[in-house]
N, CA and C atoms as a LAMMPS dump frame, in Angstrom:
ITEM: TIMESTEP
0
ITEM: NUMBER OF ATOMS
657
ITEM: BOX BOUNDS ff ff ff
-5.0000000000000000e+02 5.0000000000000000e+02
-5.0000000000000000e+02 5.0000000000000000e+02
-5.0000000000000000e+02 5.0000000000000000e+02
ITEM: ATOMS id mol type element x y z
1 1 1 N -215.105 292.095 92.88
2 1 2 C -215.293 293.505 92.904
3 1 3 C -216.479 293.816 91.985
4 2 1 N -217.516 294.514 92.484
5 2 2 C -218.652 294.877 91.763
6 2 3 C -218.451 295.976 90.805
7 3 1 N -219.436 296.069 89.851
8 3 2 C -219.339 297.133 88.866
9 3 3 C -219.691 298.476 89.538
10 4 1 N -219.073 299.565 89.037
11 4 2 C -219.352 300.904 89.648
12 4 3 C -220.782 301.298 89.296
13 5 1 N -221.408 302.083 90.115
14 5 2 C -222.824 302.519 89.854
15 5 3 C -222.9 303.234 88.497
16 6 1 N -223.924 302.977 87.818
17 6 2 C -224.232 303.646 86.553
18 6 3 C -225.575 304.326 86.63
19 7 1 N -225.524 305.656 86.787
20 7 2 C -226.765 306.395 86.931
21 7 3 C -227.763 306.189 85.783
22 8 1 N -227.287 306.079 84.583
23 8 2 C -228.185 305.941 83.435
24 8 3 C -228.838 304.558 83.456
25 9 1 N -228.067 303.521 83.889
26 9 2 C -228.634 302.214 84.031
27 9 3 C -229.68 302.158 85.088
28 10 1 N -229.426 302.84 86.199
29 10 2 C -230.399 302.874 87.285
30 10 3 C -231.686 303.59 86.808
31 11 1 N -231.51 304.618 86.083
32 11 2 C -232.661 305.381 85.551
33 11 3 C -233.503 304.523 84.621
34 12 1 N -232.78 303.788 83.727
35 12 2 C -233.489 302.897 82.799
36 12 3 C -234.294 301.861 83.561
37 13 1 N -233.714 301.2 84.579
38 13 2 C -234.389 300.17 85.272
39 13 3 C -235.541 300.725 86.158
40 14 1 N -235.507 302.017 86.397
41 14 2 C -236.628 302.671 87.093
42 14 3 C -237.78 302.975 86.167
43 15 1 N -237.448 303.404 84.934
44 15 2 C -238.465 303.762 83.922
45 15 3 C -239.184 302.595 83.326
46 16 1 N -238.482 301.481 83.083
47 16 2 C -239.055 300.39 82.339
48 16 3 C -240.324 299.783 82.996
49 17 1 N -240.406 299.616 84.309
50 17 2 C -241.661 299.046 84.844
51 17 3 C -242.887 299.873 84.611
52 18 1 N -242.751 301.099 84.155
53 18 2 C -243.982 301.949 83.99
54 18 3 C -244.675 301.616 82.661
55 19 1 N -244.054 300.848 81.822
56 19 2 C -244.715 300.402 80.565
57 19 3 C -244.56 298.851 80.491
58 20 1 N -245.404 298.203 79.675
59 20 2 C -245.455 296.789 79.606
60 20 3 C -244.69 296.107 78.447
61 21 1 N -244.616 296.85 77.285
62 21 2 C -244.099 296.208 76.13
63 21 3 C -242.944 297.004 75.56
64 22 1 N -241.985 296.282 74.979
65 22 2 C -240.851 296.86 74.306
66 22 3 C -240.6 296.037 73.028
67 23 1 N -239.388 296.233 72.428
68 23 2 C -239.033 295.526 71.253
69 23 3 C -237.6 294.947 71.374
70 24 1 N -237.504 293.715 70.992
71 24 2 C -236.157 293.106 71.031
72 24 3 C -235.719 292.748 69.597
73 25 1 N -234.447 292.999 69.311
74 25 2 C -233.945 292.916 67.935
75 25 3 C -232.582 292.148 67.912
76 26 1 N -232.42 291.394 66.871
77 26 2 C -231.14 290.73 66.616
78 26 3 C -231.131 290.257 65.137
79 27 1 N -230.103 289.509 64.762
80 27 2 C -230.065 289.049 63.379
81 27 3 C -230.396 287.497 63.377
82 28 1 N -231.053 287.155 62.299
83 28 2 C -231.407 285.771 62.081
84 28 3 C -231.125 285.401 60.637
85 29 1 N -230.279 284.434 60.43
86 29 2 C -229.813 284.114 59.062
87 29 3 C -229.209 285.294 58.323
88 30 1 N -228.423 286.061 59.088
89 30 2 C -227.699 287.237 58.545
90 30 3 C -228.656 288.411 58.266
91 31 1 N -229.929 288.357 58.67
92 31 2 C -230.88 289.44 58.481
93 31 3 C -231.413 289.935 59.852
94 32 1 N -231.589 291.226 59.953
95 32 2 C -232.134 291.719 61.196
96 32 3 C -233.615 291.458 61.346
97 33 1 N -234.11 291.3 62.583
98 33 2 C -235.533 291.188 62.811
99 33 3 C -235.867 291.767 64.161
100 34 1 N -237.076 292.233 64.311
101 34 2 C -237.581 292.885 65.567
102 34 3 C -238.877 292.216 65.939
103 35 1 N -239.101 291.984 67.227
104 35 2 C -240.373 291.425 67.675
105 35 3 C -240.792 292.152 68.967
106 36 1 N -242.089 292.232 69.177
107 36 2 C -242.632 292.858 70.373
108 36 3 C -242.495 291.889 71.568
109 37 1 N -242.14 292.4 72.689
110 37 2 C -241.922 291.518 73.871
111 37 3 C -242.499 292.201 75.111
112 38 1 N -243.248 291.405 75.867
113 38 2 C -243.638 291.78 77.227
114 38 3 C -242.41 291.723 78.121
115 39 1 N -242.226 292.769 78.98
116 39 2 C -241.02 292.808 79.789
117 39 3 C -241.323 293.155 81.267
118 40 1 N -240.487 292.712 82.14
119 40 2 C -240.481 293.103 83.539
120 40 3 C -239.016 293.339 83.979
121 41 1 N -238.871 294.069 85.061
122 41 2 C -237.528 294.24 85.627
123 41 3 C -237.389 293.345 86.866
124 42 1 N -236.327 292.558 86.857
125 42 2 C -236.069 291.65 87.947
126 42 3 C -234.653 291.887 88.492
127 43 1 N -234.577 292.684 89.526
128 43 2 C -233.257 293.076 90.013
129 43 3 C -232.54 293.95 89.044
130 44 1 N -231.327 293.463 88.624
131 44 2 C -230.538 294.156 87.635
132 44 3 C -230.747 293.613 86.231
133 45 1 N -231.709 292.739 86.07
134 45 2 C -231.948 292.143 84.761
135 45 3 C -233.325 292.492 84.25
136 46 1 N -233.483 292.318 82.96
137 46 2 C -234.803 292.502 82.282
138 46 3 C -235.214 291.131 81.726
139 47 1 N -236.451 290.715 82.137
140 47 2 C -237.004 289.464 81.598
141 47 3 C -238.025 289.797 80.556
142 48 1 N -238.029 288.984 79.46
143 48 2 C -239.02 289.231 78.401
144 48 3 C -239.799 287.963 78.127
145 49 1 N -241.017 288.139 77.591
146 49 2 C -241.868 287.041 77.167
147 49 3 C -242.307 287.298 75.728
148 50 1 N -242.057 286.281 74.884
149 50 2 C -242.414 286.379 73.5
150 50 3 C -243.152 285.115 73.084
151 51 1 N -243.702 285.086 71.87
152 51 2 C -244.478 283.893 71.399
153 51 3 C -243.497 282.864 70.84
154 52 1 N -243.567 281.656 71.404
155 52 2 C -242.69 280.599 71.002
156 52 3 C -242.904 280.16 69.567
157 53 1 N -244.154 280.369 69.064
158 53 2 C -244.451 279.939 67.734
159 53 3 C -243.75 280.744 66.65
160 54 1 N -243.198 281.913 66.984
161 54 2 C -242.396 282.648 65.986
162 54 3 C -241.008 282.019 65.825
163 55 1 N -240.645 281.203 66.849
164 55 2 C -239.297 280.595 66.867
165 55 3 C -238.166 281.618 66.95
166 56 1 N -238.513 282.81 67.397
167 56 2 C -237.449 283.767 67.613
168 56 3 C -236.627 283.435 68.874
169 57 1 N -237.283 282.751 69.805
170 57 2 C -236.605 282.501 71.056
171 57 3 C -235.294 281.676 70.827
172 58 1 N -235.343 280.704 69.872
173 58 2 C -234.118 279.935 69.636
174 58 3 C -233.02 280.741 69.018
175 59 1 N -233.394 281.774 68.245
176 59 2 C -232.337 282.668 67.671
177 59 3 C -231.833 283.603 68.726
178 60 1 N -232.657 283.998 69.694
179 60 2 C -232.204 284.904 70.72
180 60 3 C -231.33 284.246 71.779
181 61 1 N -231.622 282.985 72.087
182 61 2 C -230.931 282.302 73.143
183 61 3 C -229.463 282.226 72.933
184 62 1 N -228.705 282.762 73.919
185 62 2 C -227.213 282.714 73.841
186 62 3 C -226.606 283.755 73.017
187 63 1 N -227.365 284.671 72.415
188 63 2 C -226.854 285.705 71.553
189 63 3 C -227.036 287.142 72.152
190 64 1 N -226.232 288.013 71.67
191 64 2 C -226.384 289.365 72.097
192 64 3 C -227.541 290.046 71.265
193 65 1 N -228.426 290.646 72.027
194 65 2 C -229.588 291.237 71.435
195 65 3 C -229.658 292.742 71.785
196 66 1 N -230.495 293.499 71.114
197 66 2 C -230.793 294.87 71.455
198 66 3 C -232.252 294.962 71.949
199 67 1 N -232.442 295.778 72.926
200 67 2 C -233.823 295.975 73.462
201 67 3 C -234.126 297.471 73.53
202 68 1 N -235.312 297.834 73.227
203 68 2 C -235.775 299.236 73.28
204 68 3 C -237.217 299.27 73.773
205 69 1 N -237.485 300.257 74.645
206 69 2 C -238.844 300.476 75.154
207 69 3 C -238.935 301.929 75.54
208 70 1 N -240.178 302.489 75.446
209 70 2 C -240.355 303.885 75.847
210 70 3 C -241.805 304.243 75.796
211 71 1 N -242.103 305.487 76.144
212 71 2 C -243.481 305.963 76.173
213 71 3 C -243.814 306.836 74.987
214 72 1 N -243.216 306.536 73.861
215 72 2 C -243.292 307.373 72.694
216 72 3 C -244.728 307.516 72.155
217 73 1 N -245.592 306.554 72.455
218 73 2 C -246.981 306.607 71.972
219 73 3 C -247.939 307.056 73.005
220 74 1 N -247.436 307.579 74.149
221 74 2 C -248.329 307.961 75.232
222 74 3 C -249.039 309.272 75.006
223 75 1 N -248.481 310.11 74.123
224 75 2 C -249.042 311.451 73.987
225 75 3 C -248.581 312.482 75.003
226 76 1 N -247.656 312.015 75.863
227 76 2 C -247.142 312.902 76.927
228 76 3 C -246.17 313.932 76.33
229 77 1 N -246.073 315.101 76.956
230 77 2 C -245.142 316.145 76.426
231 77 3 C -243.689 315.779 76.736
232 78 1 N -243.494 314.827 77.671
233 78 2 C -242.105 314.37 77.979
234 78 3 C -241.97 312.944 77.542
235 79 1 N -241.169 312.714 76.476
236 79 2 C -241.04 311.369 75.863
237 79 3 C -239.678 310.851 76.241
238 80 1 N -239.617 309.556 76.62
239 80 2 C -238.39 308.945 76.938
240 80 3 C -238.234 307.605 76.215
241 81 1 N -237.017 307.13 76.028
242 81 2 C -236.768 305.853 75.365
243 81 3 C -235.546 305.248 75.995
244 82 1 N -235.636 303.994 76.38
245 82 2 C -234.536 303.227 76.983
246 82 3 C -234.052 302.232 75.898
247 83 1 N -232.699 302.209 75.734
248 83 2 C -232.09 301.281 74.847
249 83 3 C -230.879 300.611 75.512
250 84 1 N -230.725 299.32 75.208
251 84 2 C -229.525 298.654 75.723
252 84 3 C -229.257 297.39 74.927
253 85 1 N -228.088 296.794 75.093
254 85 2 C -227.777 295.502 74.49
255 85 3 C -227.403 294.563 75.651
256 86 1 N -227.431 293.287 75.363
257 86 2 C -227.078 292.292 76.397
258 86 3 C -227.273 290.907 75.823
259 87 1 N -226.714 289.918 76.555
260 87 2 C -226.875 288.573 76.158
261 87 3 C -228.233 287.99 76.655
262 88 1 N -228.997 287.327 75.799
263 88 2 C -230.268 286.715 76.187
264 88 3 C -230.09 285.252 76.433
265 89 1 N -230.797 284.782 77.522
266 89 2 C -230.776 283.412 77.859
267 89 3 C -232.137 282.927 78.164
268 90 1 N -232.557 281.72 77.605
269 90 2 C -233.908 281.132 77.926
270 90 3 C -233.877 280.755 79.415
271 91 1 N -235 281.018 80.073
272 91 2 C -235.16 280.687 81.489
273 91 3 C -236.551 280.016 81.719
274 92 1 N -236.685 279.39 82.884
275 92 2 C -238.007 278.971 83.348
276 92 3 C -238.349 279.918 84.504
277 93 1 N -239.329 280.767 84.335
278 93 2 C -239.581 281.745 85.369
279 93 3 C -240.245 281.155 86.598
280 94 1 N -239.982 281.841 87.753
281 94 2 C -240.647 281.375 88.996
282 94 3 C -242.059 281.842 89.033
283 95 1 N -242.819 281.361 90.017
284 95 2 C -244.221 281.712 90.192
285 95 3 C -244.312 283.219 90.439
286 96 1 N -243.409 283.729 91.2
287 96 2 C -243.436 285.213 91.49
288 96 3 C -243.222 286.003 90.175
289 97 1 N -242.279 285.547 89.366
290 97 2 C -242.033 286.287 88.129
291 97 3 C -243.183 286.182 87.163
292 98 1 N -243.818 285.013 87.095
293 98 2 C -244.998 284.802 86.324
294 98 3 C -246.139 285.742 86.737
295 99 1 N -246.241 285.94 88.034
296 99 2 C -247.262 286.843 88.558
297 99 3 C -246.977 288.299 88.139
298 100 1 N -245.707 288.65 88.036
299 100 2 C -245.34 290.015 87.599
300 100 3 C -245.633 290.231 86.132
301 101 1 N -245.509 289.161 85.308
302 101 2 C -245.845 289.275 83.914
303 101 3 C -247.295 289.511 83.689
304 102 1 N -248.1 288.874 84.526
305 102 2 C -249.571 289.003 84.398
306 102 3 C -250.133 288.001 83.402
307 103 1 N -251.42 288.117 83.027
308 103 2 C -252.104 287.145 82.168
309 103 3 C -251.441 287.03 80.79
310 104 1 N -251.56 285.873 80.19
311 104 2 C -251.011 285.615 78.891
312 104 3 C -251.84 286.337 77.787
313 105 1 N -251.167 286.703 76.796
314 105 2 C -251.851 287.139 75.542
315 105 3 C -252.635 285.897 74.981
316 106 1 N -253.828 286.156 74.466
317 106 2 C -254.624 285.004 74.016
318 106 3 C -254.118 284.421 72.728
319 107 1 N -253.844 285.277 71.716
320 107 2 C -253.426 284.723 70.364
321 107 3 C -252.306 285.564 69.737
322 108 1 N -251.512 284.951 68.941
323 108 2 C -250.468 285.6 68.15
324 108 3 C -250.633 285.12 66.668
325 109 1 N -250.906 286.041 65.827
326 109 2 C -251.192 285.715 64.381
327 109 3 C -252.216 284.62 64.27
328 110 1 N -253.298 284.732 65.141
329 110 2 C -254.367 283.763 64.998
330 110 3 C -254.115 282.436 65.722
331 111 1 N -252.882 282.254 66.239
332 111 2 C -252.613 280.995 66.971
333 111 3 C -252.603 281.261 68.462
334 112 1 N -252.847 280.122 69.18
335 112 2 C -252.84 280.224 70.68
336 112 3 C -251.427 280.672 71.107
337 113 1 N -251.387 281.699 71.968
338 113 2 C -250.123 282.203 72.436
339 113 3 C -249.394 281.174 73.285
340 114 1 N -248.129 280.887 72.867
341 114 2 C -247.336 279.908 73.598
342 114 3 C -246.074 280.677 74.12
343 115 1 N -245.935 280.916 75.418
344 115 2 C -244.929 281.813 75.871
345 115 3 C -243.523 281.206 75.941
346 116 1 N -242.538 281.997 75.686
347 116 2 C -241.133 281.664 75.898
348 116 3 C -240.503 282.815 76.686
349 117 1 N -239.66 282.524 77.626
350 117 2 C -239.119 283.532 78.523
351 117 3 C -237.589 283.61 78.409
352 118 1 N -237.093 284.852 78.418
353 118 2 C -235.613 285.063 78.326
354 118 3 C -235.201 286.095 79.304
355 119 1 N -233.932 285.974 79.783
356 119 2 C -233.359 286.981 80.646
357 119 3 C -232.285 287.773 79.892
358 120 1 N -232.289 289.111 80.029
359 120 2 C -231.255 289.928 79.376
360 120 3 C -230.57 290.74 80.484
361 121 1 N -229.274 290.754 80.553
362 121 2 C -228.552 291.547 81.449
363 121 3 C -228.048 292.81 80.663
364 122 1 N -228.651 293.996 80.98
365 122 2 C -228.392 295.17 80.172
366 122 3 C -226.951 295.687 80.251
367 123 1 N -226.428 296.057 79.12
368 123 2 C -225.131 296.682 79.014
369 123 3 C -225.274 297.85 77.975
370 124 1 N -224.332 298.782 78.167
371 124 2 C -224.332 299.991 77.253
372 124 3 C -225.758 300.617 77.193
373 125 1 N -226.26 300.9 78.391
374 125 2 C -227.564 301.434 78.528
375 125 3 C -227.547 302.898 78.163
376 126 1 N -228.613 303.32 77.39
377 126 2 C -228.845 304.718 77.023
378 126 3 C -230.249 305.114 77.281
379 127 1 N -230.486 306.263 77.835
380 127 2 C -231.812 306.822 78.022
381 127 3 C -231.874 308.13 77.26
382 128 1 N -232.836 308.242 76.362
383 128 2 C -233.062 309.452 75.598
384 128 3 C -234.344 310.092 76.056
385 129 1 N -234.371 311.434 76.062
386 129 2 C -235.546 312.208 76.448
387 129 3 C -235.82 313.332 75.451
388 130 1 N -237.089 313.514 75.18
389 130 2 C -237.542 314.642 74.373
390 130 3 C -238.538 315.421 75.2
391 131 1 N -238.422 316.764 75.195
392 131 2 C -239.293 317.632 75.99
393 131 3 C -240.113 318.518 75.051
394 132 1 N -241.306 318.916 75.487
395 132 2 C -242.162 319.8 74.666
396 132 3 C -242.628 319.099 73.363
397 133 1 N -242.946 317.837 73.45
398 133 2 C -243.41 317.048 72.309
399 133 3 C -244.848 317.445 72.019
400 134 1 N -245.22 317.803 70.797
401 134 2 C -246.651 318.099 70.489
402 134 3 C -247.549 316.906 70.775
403 135 1 N -248.827 317.146 71.038
404 135 2 C -249.74 316.107 71.248
405 135 3 C -250.13 315.457 69.967
406 136 1 N -250.958 314.399 70.044
407 136 2 C -251.432 313.657 68.821
408 136 3 C -252.183 314.627 67.908
409 137 1 N -252.12 314.437 66.579
410 137 2 C -252.845 315.295 65.688
411 137 3 C -254.349 315.204 65.893
412 138 1 N -255.098 316.305 65.611
413 138 2 C -256.543 316.358 65.849
414 138 3 C -256.897 317.742 66.296
415 139 1 N -258.169 318.097 66.11
416 139 2 C -258.559 319.426 66.46
417 139 3 C -259.414 319.378 67.749
418 140 1 N -259.257 320.361 68.539
419 140 2 C -260.074 320.504 69.768
420 140 3 C -261.437 321.132 69.439
421 141 1 N -262.312 321.048 70.409
422 141 2 C -263.668 321.593 70.16
423 141 3 C -263.696 323.014 69.789
424 142 1 N -262.897 323.889 70.479
425 142 2 C -262.882 325.286 70.221
426 142 3 C -261.513 325.781 69.767
427 143 1 N -260.648 324.879 69.354
428 143 2 C -259.331 325.227 68.938
429 143 3 C -259.305 325.678 67.471
430 144 1 N -258.096 325.957 66.925
431 144 2 C -257.936 326.419 65.511
432 144 3 C -258.561 325.403 64.616
433 145 1 N -259.305 325.836 63.63
434 145 2 C -259.967 324.98 62.664
435 145 3 C -261.365 324.556 63.044
436 146 1 N -261.788 324.777 64.256
437 146 2 C -263.128 324.45 64.676
438 146 3 C -264.043 325.565 64.22
439 147 1 N -265.086 325.209 63.488
440 147 2 C -266.038 326.221 62.925
441 147 3 C -267.164 326.534 63.809
442 148 1 N -267.237 325.964 65.014
443 148 2 C -268.331 326.251 65.859
444 148 3 C -267.875 327.089 67.057
445 149 1 N -268.749 327.97 67.464
446 149 2 C -268.419 328.792 68.622
447 149 3 C -268.855 328.135 69.915
448 150 1 N -268.678 328.821 70.992
449 150 2 C -268.994 328.212 72.309
450 150 3 C -270.457 327.82 72.428
451 151 1 N -271.356 328.471 71.682
452 151 2 C -272.794 328.165 71.789
453 151 3 C -273.249 327.163 70.664
454 152 1 N -272.243 326.551 69.965
455 152 2 C -272.483 325.609 68.878
456 152 3 C -273.186 326.276 67.647
457 153 1 N -273.147 327.578 67.576
458 153 2 C -273.706 328.235 66.419
459 153 3 C -272.663 328.132 65.27
460 154 1 N -273.091 328.264 64.032
461 154 2 C -272.236 328.128 62.918
462 154 3 C -271.434 329.38 62.694
463 155 1 N -270.159 329.245 62.403
464 155 2 C -269.329 330.371 62.056
465 155 3 C -269.577 330.764 60.618
466 156 1 N -269.138 331.96 60.194
467 156 2 C -269.424 332.432 58.83
468 156 3 C -268.928 331.503 57.71
469 157 1 N -267.859 330.717 58.033
470 157 2 C -267.296 329.894 56.981
471 157 3 C -268.006 328.473 56.92
472 158 1 N -269.05 328.322 57.678
473 158 2 C -269.773 327.051 57.589
474 158 3 C -270.563 327.02 56.305
475 159 1 N -270.708 325.86 55.693
476 159 2 C -271.307 325.834 54.37
477 159 3 C -272.853 325.952 54.435
478 160 1 N -273.465 325.693 55.612
479 160 2 C -274.891 325.777 55.708
480 160 3 C -275.331 327.197 56.02
481 161 1 N -276.417 327.72 55.514
482 161 2 C -276.862 329.06 55.855
483 161 3 C -277.37 329.166 57.214
484 162 1 N -277.229 330.275 57.891
485 162 2 C -277.725 330.451 59.26
486 162 3 C -279.25 330.44 59.217
487 163 1 N -279.817 330.044 60.362
488 163 2 C -281.253 330.061 60.504
489 163 3 C -281.776 331.479 60.825
490 164 1 N -282.867 331.852 60.21
491 164 2 C -283.38 333.21 60.42
492 164 3 C -284.537 333.111 61.421
493 165 1 N -284.528 333.893 62.477
494 165 2 C -285.606 333.83 63.466
495 165 3 C -286.964 334.118 62.795
496 166 1 N -288.072 333.496 63.29
497 166 2 C -289.373 333.723 62.62
498 166 3 C -289.836 335.172 62.595
499 167 1 N -289.491 336.012 63.656
500 167 2 C -289.96 337.386 63.679
501 167 3 C -289.308 338.243 62.604
502 168 1 N -288.193 337.79 61.997
503 168 2 C -287.528 338.491 60.95
504 168 3 C -287.978 338.117 59.535
505 169 1 N -288.815 337.126 59.412
506 169 2 C -289.253 336.641 58.107
507 169 3 C -290.335 337.556 57.587
508 170 1 N -290.211 338.037 56.34
509 170 2 C -291.169 338.902 55.716
510 170 3 C -291.664 338.27 54.43
511 171 1 N -292.987 338.469 54.076
512 171 2 C -293.515 337.898 52.819
513 171 3 C -294.523 338.811 52.222
514 172 1 N -294.563 338.908 50.916
515 172 2 C -295.536 339.786 50.215
516 172 3 C -296.848 339.034 49.947
517 173 1 N -296.913 337.784 50.214
518 173 2 C -298.14 336.948 49.981
519 173 3 C -299.098 337.152 51.139
520 174 1 N -300.399 337.116 50.824
521 174 2 C -301.415 337.279 51.889
522 174 3 C -301.479 335.982 52.605
523 175 1 N -301.794 336.074 53.927
524 175 2 C -301.977 334.831 54.731
525 175 3 C -302.982 333.954 54.119
526 176 1 N -302.839 332.675 54.385
527 176 2 C -303.704 331.642 53.775
528 176 3 C -305.164 331.875 54.204
529 177 1 N -305.424 332.294 55.407
530 177 2 C -306.81 332.568 55.886
531 177 3 C -307.452 333.695 55.096
532 178 1 N -306.741 334.787 54.837
533 178 2 C -307.283 335.925 54.113
534 178 3 C -307.577 335.519 52.67
535 179 1 N -306.682 334.785 52.076
536 179 2 C -306.854 334.323 50.63
537 179 3 C -308.08 333.429 50.502
538 180 1 N -308.237 332.496 51.481
539 180 2 C -309.412 331.651 51.391
540 180 3 C -310.69 332.428 51.554
541 181 1 N -310.681 333.463 52.417
542 181 2 C -311.852 334.296 52.617
543 181 3 C -312.254 335.068 51.377
544 182 1 N -311.318 335.592 50.675
545 182 2 C -311.563 336.315 49.422
546 182 3 C -312.182 335.391 48.401
547 183 1 N -311.564 334.166 48.269
548 183 2 C -312.07 333.211 47.322
549 183 3 C -313.537 332.806 47.61
550 184 1 N -313.867 332.75 48.886
551 184 2 C -315.203 332.334 49.28
552 184 3 C -316.237 333.431 48.931
553 185 1 N -315.809 334.696 49.124
554 185 2 C -316.705 335.806 48.852
555 185 3 C -316.94 335.981 47.352
556 186 1 N -315.891 335.701 46.53
557 186 2 C -316.033 335.814 45.106
558 186 3 C -316.967 334.696 44.577
559 187 1 N -316.897 333.555 45.156
560 187 2 C -317.755 332.435 44.778
561 187 3 C -319.217 332.697 45.062
562 188 1 N -319.486 333.372 46.188
563 188 2 C -320.866 333.608 46.604
564 188 3 C -321.462 334.869 46.022
565 189 1 N -320.612 335.793 45.382
566 189 2 C -321.057 337.071 44.85
567 189 3 C -321.238 338.133 45.889
568 190 1 N -320.815 337.886 47.074
569 190 2 C -320.937 338.9 48.153
570 190 3 C -319.839 339.931 47.923
571 191 1 N -320.199 341.231 48.383
572 191 2 C -319.234 342.299 48.299
573 191 3 C -318.145 342.109 49.338
574 192 1 N -316.945 342.436 49.011
575 192 2 C -315.866 342.351 49.95
576 192 3 C -316.067 343.285 51.086
577 193 1 N -315.743 342.912 52.246
578 193 2 C -315.904 343.765 53.455
579 193 3 C -314.641 344.516 53.757
580 194 1 N -314.74 345.818 53.919
581 194 2 C -313.575 346.657 54.242
582 194 3 C -313.216 346.443 55.68
583 195 1 N -312.07 346.841 56.122
584 195 2 C -311.681 346.687 57.509
585 195 3 C -312.695 347.198 58.518
586 196 1 N -313.441 348.34 58.141
587 196 2 C -314.375 348.863 59.047
588 196 3 C -315.639 348.051 59.174
589 197 1 N -315.856 347.056 58.263
590 197 2 C -317.065 346.238 58.286
591 197 3 C -318.149 346.781 57.343
592 198 1 N -318.001 347.968 56.596
593 198 2 C -318.99 348.567 55.717
594 198 3 C -318.698 348.134 54.301
595 199 1 N -319.746 347.993 53.398
596 199 2 C -319.494 347.695 51.947
597 199 3 C -318.805 348.847 51.28
598 200 1 N -318.115 348.577 50.173
599 200 2 C -317.495 349.589 49.445
600 200 3 C -318.483 350.54 48.808
601 201 1 N -318.12 351.804 48.476
602 201 2 C -319.044 352.863 47.979
603 201 3 C -319.613 352.455 46.63
604 202 1 N -318.783 351.794 45.805
605 202 2 C -319.262 351.422 44.458
606 202 3 C -320.409 350.342 44.599
607 203 1 N -320.16 349.435 45.5
608 203 2 C -321.207 348.425 45.714
609 203 3 C -322.471 349.046 46.24
610 204 1 N -322.333 350.026 47.104
611 204 2 C -323.512 350.653 47.698
612 204 3 C -324.362 351.361 46.666
613 205 1 N -323.665 352.065 45.697
614 205 2 C -324.373 352.795 44.626
615 205 3 C -325.104 351.81 43.726
616 206 1 N -324.49 350.667 43.397
617 206 2 C -325.135 349.69 42.574
618 206 3 C -326.365 349.158 43.253
619 207 1 N -326.301 348.884 44.544
620 207 2 C -327.46 348.349 45.282
621 207 3 C -328.604 349.415 45.343
622 208 1 N -328.215 350.696 45.458
623 208 2 C -329.282 351.762 45.571
624 208 3 C -330.023 351.906 44.195
625 209 1 N -329.264 351.858 43.093
626 209 2 C -329.853 351.99 41.735
627 209 3 C -330.812 350.823 41.517
628 210 1 N -330.427 349.609 41.854
629 210 2 C -331.275 348.432 41.667
630 210 3 C -332.589 348.586 42.458
631 211 1 N -332.544 349.155 43.658
632 211 2 C -333.722 349.355 44.466
633 211 3 C -334.705 350.362 43.832
634 212 1 N -334.127 351.523 43.243
635 212 2 C -335.03 352.545 42.585
636 212 3 C -335.678 351.974 41.377
637 213 1 N -334.989 351.133 40.564
638 213 2 C -335.605 350.548 39.379
639 213 3 C -336.752 349.621 39.752
640 214 1 N -336.546 348.953 40.847
641 214 2 C -337.657 348.056 41.324
642 214 3 C -338.831 348.794 41.695
643 215 1 N -338.665 349.991 42.355
644 215 2 C -339.819 350.825 42.807
645 215 3 C -340.587 351.338 41.644
646 216 1 N -339.892 351.786 40.521
647 216 2 C -340.599 352.312 39.37
648 216 3 C -341.397 351.245 38.661
649 217 1 N -340.845 350.05 38.605
650 217 2 C -341.549 348.958 37.914
651 217 3 C -342.794 348.583 38.736
652 218 1 N -342.709 348.671 40.031
653 218 2 C -343.857 348.247 40.828
654 218 3 C -344.965 349.251 40.738
655 219 1 N -344.665 350.565 40.544
656 219 2 C -345.642 351.587 40.483
657 219 3 C -346.215 351.615 39.068
């Protein structure tokens, strides 16, 4: 007589293939340990692949273990986690099962990855779900805390001063061209030219007096 249908178990076996890695845990020398395991679903069982070099496979073989996997690191607003216990047995996977596992990991703790495979028949299966989970921490481009507006201009709380358009810049200093012209005229002794192009009245009177003195001397 078969076991009665277990909706939670069926849900767990449906969710697990959507992710690749979980964690298997048990005790070794009276101390608990956890290791990462690649898993696939094979019928009503879960097959796992771990690194033989850790020698965890010998502690798992023939013992009751706990297994957990979920999408808790996906950033999705709907988070789920599958947990179950069951007896683990070392197996030699078929070619089809190896194809489902996919390529081997290259290295584990710097050593060449040496795979060991175990089968777990899940019991006491539990599926937990969390809804409305916040996304990973970080600020969006225009979200709270972003100091730039849609046009990438600086907001008032930016530490750098805003750029002033050239047409709004005012200065009390004379342009460099005008200053150099005045210096040239002073060096040559020529009278400054007014905007109208005529000499100043004082300079005109001085020039007229010099001309009259020259006429009297000549006569």
